[in-house]
Backbone as numpy.savetxt, mean C-alpha at the origin, in Angstrom:
# Nx Ny Nz CAx CAy CAz Cx Cy Cz
19.00 0.16 -19.91 18.98 -0.10 -18.47 19.54 1.09 -17.69
20.58 1.74 -18.26 21.17 2.89 -17.58 20.18 4.01 -17.43
19.38 4.23 -18.50 18.36 5.27 -18.45 17.30 4.96 -17.41
16.91 3.69 -17.32 15.91 3.30 -16.33 16.44 3.49 -14.91
17.69 3.12 -14.68 18.28 3.29 -13.35 18.29 4.75 -12.94
18.61 5.63 -13.89 18.61 7.06 -13.60 17.20 7.55 -13.28
16.22 7.05 -14.05 14.83 7.44 -13.81 14.36 6.92 -12.45
14.76 5.70 -12.11 14.37 5.13 -10.82 14.95 5.94 -9.66
16.23 6.27 -9.75 16.88 7.06 -8.70 16.24 8.43 -8.60
15.92 9.02 -9.74 15.29 10.35 -9.75 13.94 10.31 -9.05
13.14 9.28 -9.35 11.83 9.15 -8.71 11.97 8.87 -7.21
12.99 8.09 -6.84 13.21 7.79 -5.43 13.58 9.05 -4.65
14.43 9.88 -5.25 14.84 11.13 -4.60 13.64 12.05 -4.42
12.82 12.16 -5.46 11.62 13.01 -5.36 10.67 12.50 -4.29
10.55 11.17 -4.21 9.65 10.59 -3.21 10.15 10.83 -1.80
11.45 10.70 -1.59 12.02 10.90 -0.26 11.92 12.35 0.20
11.87 13.28 -0.74 11.80 14.69 -0.38 10.38 15.14 -0.02
9.40 14.31 -0.32 8.02 14.70 -0.06 7.70 14.62 1.43
6.94 15.58 1.91 6.55 15.62 3.31 5.63 14.47 3.69
5.00 13.88 2.69 4.08 12.77 2.97 4.82 11.58 3.55
6.10 11.43 3.22 6.88 10.34 3.78 7.00 10.49 5.30
7.27 11.72 5.72 7.38 11.99 7.16 6.02 11.83 7.82
4.99 12.33 7.14 3.63 12.22 7.70 3.21 10.76 7.85
3.55 9.93 6.86 3.21 8.51 6.93 3.91 7.85 8.10
5.19 8.18 8.30 5.95 7.60 9.41 5.37 8.03 10.75
5.04 9.33 10.87 4.50 9.85 12.13 3.15 9.20 12.46
2.27 9.14 11.46 0.95 8.55 11.70 1.05 7.06 12.00
2.01 6.39 11.38 2.20 4.97 11.67 2.65 4.77 13.11
3.58 5.62 13.56 4.04 5.54 14.95 2.90 5.83 15.92
2.10 6.85 15.60 0.97 7.20 16.46 -0.05 6.06 16.52
-0.27 5.40 15.39 -1.22 4.29 15.36 -0.74 3.14 16.24
0.56 2.85 16.17 1.11 1.79 17.00 1.03 2.16 18.47
1.40 3.39 18.80 1.35 3.84 20.19 -0.07 3.84 20.74
-1.02 4.32 19.93 -2.41 4.34 20.36 -2.92 2.92 20.60
-2.56 2.02 19.71 -2.97 0.63 19.89 -2.39 0.01 21.14
-1.11 0.27 21.40 -0.46 -0.30 22.57 -1.02 0.30 23.87
-1.31 1.59 23.85 -1.91 2.24 25.03 -3.28 1.64 25.32
-4.08 1.45 24.27 -5.41 0.88 24.45 -5.33 -0.54 25.00
-4.42 -1.34 24.46 -4.25 -2.72 24.93 -3.80 -2.74 26.38
-2.86 -1.85 26.73 -2.34 -1.80 28.10 -3.41 -1.36 29.09
-4.21 -0.36 28.71 -5.28 0.13 29.59 -6.32 -0.96 29.84
-6.69 -1.67 28.80 -7.68 -2.74 28.96 -7.13 -3.84 29.87
-5.85 -4.13 29.69 -5.24 -5.17 30.51 -5.14 -4.75 31.97
-4.73 -3.50 32.23 -4.54 -3.03 33.60 -5.85 -2.73 34.31
-6.81 -2.11 33.61 -8.06 -1.70 34.24 -9.09 -2.82 34.33
-9.16 -3.62 33.29 -10.18 -4.68 33.26 -9.60 -6.06 33.51
-8.29 -6.15 33.48 -7.67 -7.45 33.70 -7.84 -8.41 32.56
-8.11 -7.86 31.36 -8.33 -8.70 30.18 -7.11 -8.61 29.27
-6.56 -9.75 28.95 -5.42 -9.78 28.03 -5.95 -9.85 26.60
-5.87 -8.72 25.91 -6.42 -8.64 24.55 -5.54 -9.37 23.56
-4.26 -8.98 23.51 -3.31 -9.62 22.60 -1.97 -9.78 23.31
-1.17 -10.71 22.83 0.16 -10.91 23.36 1.20 -10.24 22.48
2.47 -10.50 22.77 3.54 -9.88 22.02 3.54 -10.28 20.55
3.13 -11.51 20.26 3.09 -11.97 18.87 1.85 -11.49 18.13
0.75 -11.28 18.87 -0.50 -10.90 18.23 -0.61 -9.40 17.99
0.08 -8.59 18.79 -0.07 -7.13 18.67 0.34 -6.61 17.29
1.49 -7.00 16.72 1.83 -6.52 15.37 0.79 -6.90 14.33
0.14 -8.05 14.50 -0.90 -8.45 13.55 -2.15 -7.59 13.72
-2.44 -7.20 14.95 -3.55 -6.28 15.19 -3.29 -4.94 14.52
-2.07 -4.45 14.65 -1.69 -3.18 14.02 -1.79 -3.30 12.50
-1.33 -4.42 11.96 -1.38 -4.64 10.51 -2.81 -4.60 9.99
-3.72 -5.23 10.71 -5.12 -5.25 10.27 -5.75 -3.87 10.29
-5.22 -2.98 11.12 -5.75 -1.62 11.21 -5.19 -0.72 10.13
-3.87 -0.71 9.98 -3.25 0.24 9.04 -3.55 -0.11 7.58
-3.76 -1.38 7.28 -4.03 -1.76 5.89 -5.40 -1.29 5.42
-6.27 -0.95 6.35 -7.59 -0.44 5.97 -7.75 1.04 6.29
-6.69 1.69 6.71 -6.79 3.12 7.06 -5.62 3.91 6.49
-4.51 3.93 7.20 -3.39 4.81 6.88 -2.72 4.44 5.57
-2.41 3.17 5.36 -1.64 2.76 4.20 -2.34 3.06 2.87
-3.61 2.67 2.67 -4.27 3.02 1.40 -4.36 4.52 1.17
-4.53 5.29 2.26 -4.60 6.74 2.13 -3.30 7.30 1.57
-2.18 6.90 2.15 -0.90 7.44 1.70 -0.48 6.87 0.35
-0.87 5.66 0.04 -0.62 5.12 -1.30 -1.32 5.99 -2.34
-2.55 6.36 -2.05 -3.31 7.22 -2.96 -2.65 8.58 -3.12
-2.24 9.18 -2.01 -1.62 10.51 -2.06 -0.28 10.47 -2.80
0.50 9.42 -2.59 1.79 9.30 -3.27 1.59 9.16 -4.78
0.62 8.34 -5.19 0.36 8.15 -6.62 -0.10 9.47 -7.25
-0.96 10.20 -6.56 -1.43 11.48 -7.08 -0.27 12.44 -7.28
0.65 12.46 -6.34 1.84 13.32 -6.47 2.70 12.87 -7.65
2.85 11.55 -7.82 3.71 11.03 -8.88 3.20 11.38 -10.28
1.89 11.39 -10.45 1.34 11.58 -11.78 0.59 12.91 -11.92
-0.55 13.05 -11.25 -1.33 14.28 -11.40 -0.56 15.51 -10.97
0.18 15.38 -9.85 0.93 16.52 -9.36 2.00 16.97 -10.33
2.70 16.02 -10.95 3.77 16.38 -11.88 3.21 16.91 -13.19
2.07 16.38 -13.63 1.47 16.91 -14.85 0.97 18.34 -14.63
0.33 18.59 -13.50 -0.22 19.92 -13.24 0.86 20.97 -13.01
2.00 20.56 -12.44 3.11 21.50 -12.20 4.07 21.56 -13.38
3.82 20.75 -14.40 4.64 20.71 -15.61 6.03 20.12 -15.39
6.26 19.49 -14.25 7.57 18.84 -14.03 7.66 17.50 -14.76
6.52 16.95 -15.14 6.54 15.71 -15.91 7.25 15.90 -17.24
7.12 17.10 -17.81 7.77 17.39 -19.08 9.28 17.27 -18.94
9.82 17.78 -17.83 11.26 17.68 -17.59 11.69 16.23 -17.40
10.84 15.45 -16.73 11.16 14.03 -16.52 11.23 13.28 -17.83
10.29 13.58 -18.74 10.23 12.86 -20.00 11.27 13.34 -21.00
11.94 14.45 -20.70 13.02 14.92 -21.57 14.31 14.13 -21.34
14.37 13.37 -20.26 15.54 12.55 -19.99 15.64 11.41 -21.01
16.86 10.91 -21.26 17.03 9.84 -22.26 16.51 8.48 -21.78
15.22 8.41 -21.57 14.58 7.17 -21.14 13.17 7.15 -21.71
12.69 5.99 -22.08 11.37 5.87 -22.69 10.28 6.14 -21.66
9.08 6.35 -22.17 7.94 6.55 -21.26 7.68 5.30 -20.44
7.91 4.15 -21.03 7.75 2.90 -20.28 8.74 2.86 -19.13
9.96 3.33 -19.36 10.96 3.37 -18.30 10.56 4.31 -17.18
10.03 5.48 -17.54 9.58 6.44 -16.53 8.41 5.87 -15.74
7.45 5.31 -16.46 6.27 4.74 -15.81 6.66 3.59 -14.88
7.54 2.71 -15.36 7.98 1.57 -14.55 8.75 2.03 -13.32
9.56 3.09 -13.48 10.33 3.62 -12.35 9.39 4.16 -11.28
8.33 4.82 -11.69 7.35 5.35 -10.74 6.63 4.21 -10.02
6.22 3.20 -10.78 5.50 2.07 -10.19 6.40 1.30 -9.23
7.66 1.13 -9.60 8.59 0.41 -8.72 8.83 1.19 -7.43
8.90 2.51 -7.53 9.06 3.32 -6.32 7.81 3.25 -5.45
6.65 3.13 -6.07 5.42 2.94 -5.30 5.49 1.62 -4.53
5.96 0.56 -5.19 6.10 -0.74 -4.53 7.07 -0.65 -3.36
8.17 0.06 -3.54 9.16 0.21 -2.47 8.60 1.05 -1.32
7.77 2.03 -1.64 7.13 2.83 -0.59 6.23 1.94 0.27
5.44 1.10 -0.37 4.54 0.19 0.35 5.35 -0.77 1.22
6.40 -1.34 0.63 7.25 -2.28 1.36 7.92 -1.60 2.55
8.50 -0.41 2.33 9.20 0.29 3.41 8.24 0.69 4.52
7.03 1.12 4.14 6.04 1.52 5.15 5.64 0.33 6.01
5.39 -0.80 5.37 4.99 -2.00 6.12 6.12 -2.51 7.00
7.35 -2.48 6.49 8.48 -2.95 7.29 8.71 -2.02 8.49
8.53 -0.71 8.29 8.69 0.24 9.38 7.67 -0.02 10.48
6.41 -0.21 10.08 5.35 -0.49 11.05 5.59 -1.82 11.73
6.03 -2.81 10.97 6.29 -4.13 11.55 7.35 -4.06 12.64
8.46 -3.41 12.34 9.56 -3.32 13.31 9.11 -2.55 14.55
8.44 -1.44 14.35 8.02 -0.61 15.49 6.96 -1.32 16.33
6.00 -1.99 15.69 4.95 -2.70 16.42 5.51 -3.92 17.14
6.50 -4.59 16.52 7.13 -5.72 17.19 7.87 -5.26 18.43
8.56 -4.13 18.30 9.28 -3.59 19.45 8.32 -3.25 20.59
7.21 -2.59 20.24 6.22 -2.22 21.25 5.56 -3.47 21.85
5.20 -4.41 21.00 4.53 -5.61 21.49 5.43 -6.45 22.36
6.68 -6.61 21.97 7.61 -7.42 22.75 8.01 -6.71 24.04
8.04 -5.38 24.02 8.43 -4.63 25.20 7.41 -4.78 26.33
6.13 -4.77 25.95 5.08 -4.83 26.96 4.53 -6.25 27.18
4.84 -7.16 26.26 4.33 -8.54 26.40 5.42 -9.53 26.04
6.59 -9.37 26.65 7.74 -10.19 26.29 7.55 -11.67 26.65
6.69 -11.95 27.61 6.51 -13.34 28.06 5.86 -14.21 26.99
5.10 -13.59 26.07 4.36 -14.37 25.08 5.05 -14.42 23.73
6.30 -13.97 23.65 7.03 -13.94 22.39 7.60 -15.32 22.08
7.53 -15.70 20.79 8.10 -16.97 20.36 8.67 -16.81 18.96
9.59 -17.67 18.59 10.21 -17.62 17.28 9.19 -17.87 16.18
8.30 -18.82 16.40 7.26 -19.11 15.41 6.37 -17.89 15.21
6.07 -17.20 16.31 5.26 -16.00 16.22 5.93 -14.91 15.41
7.23 -14.75 15.59 8.00 -13.75 14.84 7.98 -14.07 13.35
8.15 -15.34 13.02 8.12 -15.75 11.61 6.75 -15.46 10.99
5.69 -15.72 11.75 4.34 -15.44 11.25 4.12 -13.95 11.03
4.67 -13.13 11.91 4.54 -11.68 11.76 5.23 -11.21 10.49
6.47 -11.67 10.29 7.22 -11.27 9.10 6.51 -11.73 7.83
6.02 -12.95 7.82 5.30 -13.49 6.67 4.04 -12.70 6.40
3.34 -12.31 7.45 2.09 -11.56 7.30 2.34 -10.20 6.66
3.34 -9.49 7.14 3.64 -8.15 6.60 4.14 -8.24 5.17
4.98 -9.24 4.87 5.48 -9.38 3.51 4.36 -9.72 2.53
3.47 -10.61 2.94 2.39 -11.03 2.05 1.38 -9.90 1.81
1.30 -8.96 2.73 0.36 -7.85 2.58 0.83 -6.87 1.51
2.11 -6.89 1.19 2.64 -5.96 0.17 1.94 -6.15 -1.17
1.65 -7.39 -1.55 1.10 -7.68 -2.87 -0.30 -7.09 -3.08
-1.29 -7.38 -2.22 -2.62 -6.80 -2.46 -2.65 -5.28 -2.38
-1.85 -4.69 -1.47 -1.81 -3.23 -1.38 -1.18 -2.64 -2.63
-0.16 -3.32 -3.17 0.47 -2.84 -4.40 -0.50 -2.90 -5.58
-1.28 -3.96 -5.68 -2.28 -4.07 -6.75 -3.30 -2.95 -6.62
-3.70 -2.64 -5.38 -4.60 -1.51 -5.15 -3.93 -0.21 -5.62
-2.62 -0.09 -5.35 -1.89 1.08 -5.81 -1.89 1.21 -7.33
-1.80 0.07 -8.03 -1.86 0.09 -9.49 -3.22 0.57 -9.98
-4.26 0.25 -9.23 -5.60 0.76 -9.57 -5.63 2.28 -9.46
-4.98 2.82 -8.43 -4.93 4.28 -8.27 -4.08 4.89 -9.38
-3.02 4.20 -9.79 -2.20 4.67 -10.92 -3.06 4.80 -12.17
-3.92 3.81 -12.40 -4.82 3.86 -13.55 -5.75 5.06 -13.44
-6.32 5.26 -12.27 -7.23 6.39 -12.07 -6.52 7.72 -12.27
-5.27 7.80 -11.84 -4.52 9.05 -11.96 -4.22 9.40 -13.41
-4.30 8.41 -14.29 -4.11 8.67 -15.72 -5.43 8.74 -16.48
-6.52 8.47 -15.78 -7.86 8.66 -16.35 -8.35 10.07 -16.07
-8.19 10.50 -14.82 -8.63 11.82 -14.41 -7.45 12.79 -14.34
-7.67 14.00 -14.78 -6.58 14.98 -14.78 -6.38 15.62 -13.42
-7.45 15.79 -12.68 -7.37 16.44 -11.38 -7.09 15.43 -10.27
-6.15 15.78 -9.41 -5.83 14.91 -8.29 -6.98 14.73 -7.33
-7.80 15.79 -7.17 -8.94 15.70 -6.25 -9.94 14.66 -6.74
-10.12 14.56 -8.06 -11.05 13.57 -8.62 -10.52 12.16 -8.36
-9.22 11.99 -8.51 -8.60 10.69 -8.25 -8.79 10.31 -6.79
-8.59 11.27 -5.90 -8.69 11.01 -4.46 -10.10 10.55 -4.09
-11.11 11.28 -4.55 -12.49 10.93 -4.19 -12.94 9.64 -4.87
-12.50 9.41 -6.08 -12.84 8.14 -6.74 -12.18 6.97 -6.02
-10.97 7.19 -5.51 -10.27 6.14 -4.77 -11.05 5.78 -3.50
-11.55 6.80 -2.81 -12.33 6.56 -1.60 -13.61 5.78 -1.92
-14.29 6.21 -2.98 -15.54 5.55 -3.37 -15.28 4.08 -3.74
-14.23 3.85 -4.52 -13.90 2.48 -4.92 -13.49 1.64 -3.72
-12.69 2.23 -2.83 -12.24 1.50 -1.65 -13.42 1.07 -0.79
-14.34 2.00 -0.53 -15.51 1.68 0.27 -16.42 0.69 -0.46
-16.61 0.94 -1.77 -17.47 0.07 -2.56 -16.96 -1.36 -2.62
-15.65 -1.52 -2.82 -15.06 -2.87 -2.87 -15.25 -3.60 -1.55
-15.09 -2.88 -0.44 -15.26 -3.52 0.86 -16.71 -3.93 1.10
-17.63 -3.08 0.67 -19.05 -3.41 0.83 -19.43 -4.61 -0.04
-19.01 -4.56 -1.31 -19.34 -5.67 -2.22 -18.66 -6.96 -1.78
-17.43 -6.83 -1.25 -16.74 -8.01 -0.77 -17.46 -8.66 0.40
-18.13 -7.83 1.21 -18.89 -8.34 2.35 -20.23 -8.93 1.90
-20.91 -8.22 1.00 -22.22 -8.67 0.55 -22.12 -9.89 -0.35
-21.10 -9.93 -1.19 -20.92 -11.06 -2.12 -19.62 -11.76 -1.76
-19.63 -12.41 -0.62 -18.40 -13.02 -0.09 -17.84 -14.10 -1.00
-18.70 -14.77 -1.76 -18.21 -15.83 -2.66 -17.40 -15.26 -3.81
-17.57 -13.95 -4.08 -16.82 -13.30 -5.16 -15.82 -12.28 -4.60
-15.54 -12.37 -3.31 -14.69 -11.36 -2.67 -13.27 -11.34 -3.23
-12.83 -12.44 -3.82 -11.47 -12.49 -4.37 -11.29 -11.52 -5.53
-12.39 -11.11 -6.15 -12.29 -10.20 -7.28 -12.33 -8.73 -6.85
-12.50 -8.48 -5.56 -12.43 -7.13 -5.02 -11.14 -7.04 -4.22
-10.17 -6.35 -4.77 -8.81 -6.43 -4.26 -8.70 -6.02 -2.79
-9.53 -5.09 -2.33 -9.42 -4.65 -0.94 -9.82 -5.75 0.04
-10.61 -6.70 -0.41 -11.02 -7.81 0.47 -9.86 -8.76 0.73
-8.77 -8.60 -0.04 -7.62 -9.48 0.15 -6.50 -8.80 0.93
-6.80 -7.64 1.51 -5.80 -6.99 2.36 -5.47 -7.86 3.58
-6.40 -8.71 3.97 -6.16 -9.58 5.12 -5.92 -11.04 4.69
-5.46 -11.22 3.46 -5.27 -12.59 2.98 -4.11 -13.28 3.69
-3.32 -12.50 4.42 -2.23 -13.11 5.19 -2.76 -14.08 6.24
-4.03 -13.93 6.62 -4.61 -14.84 7.60 -4.66 -16.28 7.08
-4.68 -16.43 5.74 -4.66 -17.77 5.17 -3.35 -18.48 5.47
-2.28 -17.69 5.60 -0.97 -18.27 5.86 -0.79 -18.65 7.33
-1.66 -18.10 8.20 -1.50 -18.30 9.64 -2.39 -19.39 10.20
-3.35 -19.87 9.40 -4.27 -20.88 9.92 -3.56 -22.21 10.14
-4.14 -23.01 11.01 -3.55 -24.31 11.33 -3.51 -25.23 10.11
-4.56 -25.17 9.31 -4.60 -25.97 8.07 -4.56 -25.01 6.89
-3.39 -24.88 6.27 -3.20 -23.93 5.17 -3.87 -24.44 3.90
-4.74 -23.60 3.34 -5.42 -23.94 2.09 -4.54 -23.49 0.92
-3.66 -24.37 0.48 -2.69 -24.03 -0.57 -3.39 -23.63 -1.86
-4.47 -24.34 -2.22 -5.18 -24.05 -3.46 -5.74 -22.62 -3.45
-6.33 -22.23 -2.33 -6.93 -20.90 -2.24 -5.85 -19.82 -2.28
-4.71 -20.08 -1.65 -3.62 -19.11 -1.66 -3.09 -18.92 -3.08
-2.88 -20.02 -3.79 -2.38 -19.94 -5.16 -3.39 -19.23 -6.07
-4.68 -19.54 -5.87 -5.72 -18.92 -6.68 -5.75 -17.42 -6.48
-5.63 -16.97 -5.23 -5.65 -15.54 -4.97 -4.38 -14.85 -5.46
-3.25 -15.54 -5.39 -2.02 -14.98 -5.95 -2.16 -14.76 -7.45
-2.71 -15.75 -8.14 -2.90 -15.63 -9.58 -3.88 -14.52 -9.93
-4.94 -14.38 -9.13 -5.90 -13.31 -9.37 -5.23 -11.94 -9.20
-4.44 -11.79 -8.13 -3.78 -10.51 -7.90 -2.74 -10.21 -8.98
-1.99 -11.23 -9.39 -1.00 -11.02 -10.45 -1.69 -10.66 -11.76
-2.79 -11.34 -12.06 -3.53 -11.02 -13.29 -4.09 -9.61 -13.26
-4.71 -9.23 -12.13 -5.24 -7.87 -12.00 -4.12 -6.84 -12.07
-3.01 -7.14 -11.42 -1.88 -6.22 -11.43 -1.34 -6.01 -12.83
-1.23 -7.08 -13.60 -0.72 -6.98 -14.97 -1.66 -6.15 -15.84
-2.96 -6.38 -15.70 -3.93 -5.63 -16.50 -3.94 -4.16 -16.11
-3.87 -3.87 -14.82 -3.87 -2.49 -14.36 -2.60 -1.76 -14.80
-1.47 -2.46 -14.73 -0.21 -1.86 -15.17 -0.26 -1.53 -16.66
-0.75 -2.48 -17.45 -0.83 -2.28 -18.89 -1.77 -1.13 -19.25
-2.96 -1.12 -18.63 -3.92 -0.05 -18.91 -3.40 1.30 -18.45
-2.76 1.33 -17.28 -2.20 2.58 -16.77 -1.11 3.12 -17.68
-0.24 2.24 -18.15 0.83 2.70 -19.06 0.25 3.16 -20.39
-0.76 2.48 -20.89 -1.38 2.88 -22.16 -1.89 4.32 -22.07
-2.57 4.64 -20.99 -3.09 6.00 -20.82 -1.96 7.00 -20.58
-0.96 6.58 -19.82 0.19 7.45 -19.55 0.95 7.75 -20.84
1.09 6.76 -21.69 1.83 6.92 -22.93 1.11 7.85 -23.90
-0.21 7.87 -23.82 -1.00 8.71 -24.73 -1.25 10.11 -24.17
-0.84 10.35 -22.96 -1.14 11.63 -22.32 -0.27 12.74 -22.91
-0.90 13.89 -23.13 -0.21 15.03 -23.72 0.40 15.87 -22.61
1.71 16.01 -22.61 2.37 16.78 -21.55 2.29 18.27 -21.79
1.86 18.67 -22.98 1.83 20.10 -23.28 0.47 20.72 -22.94
-0.56 19.87 -22.85 -1.90 20.39 -22.58 -2.18 20.27 -21.09
-1.98 21.34 -20.38 -2.21 21.31 -18.95 -3.21 22.35 -18.49
-3.87 22.96 -19.44 -4.81 24.01 -19.06 -5.95 23.51 -18.22
-6.45 22.28 -18.52 -7.57 21.73 -17.77 -7.16 21.07 -16.49
-5.81 20.97 -16.25 -5.36 20.28 -15.06 -5.17 21.23 -13.90
-5.24 22.52 -14.19 -5.02 23.49 -13.11 -6.26 23.63 -12.24
């Protein structure tokens, strides 16, 4: 456990030092500001109330989960695996007194914390913006729904992140992982739309599964079924990703350059 804790802290420090963390925060702020400006302009110029203080953070959530967040999840995973293999820093990481499973788990856990921190940051900032400009429509029930929505979104995005982890251990080049991630992301969304009855098996179609928690009549069976599907997919992706990571040769990096 001591070795794992050291590996986790090491991965956290490396993640915090990356410029992508700052870029993710800046783009998230810009997305919230752009959304609030658009809502305010429509309200002032056309007299149409698009969303209230409780609805604005949910509008922001529906946007970032299909744009900014998957992009930065992909970039972070590429840095964690392909970037370290190509720069040969992975060799130094694996020389520490911790198993490969410990290193892999530490990286995956830091990915989960990145997703959680990003969503919480956006939630707080969007709530502040929404309540500032639409304070009259704020309610305690609405706040609870916002928090529940952002927390529940962590799971499907994390499972998508595990898919990228698998890809990063299949392909040696980060550019290949990036383009395959884009293709899979677009493909899953298209297939989820065309084959809506099977959309639960395309993880990106569940980025908005938080809407199930907000409906007047909550479908408990469907929520449990989708949770089990995501947990099952996550377990399989984690296992497959670690299998490839464990078999990867840290000394052969000629083809990764």
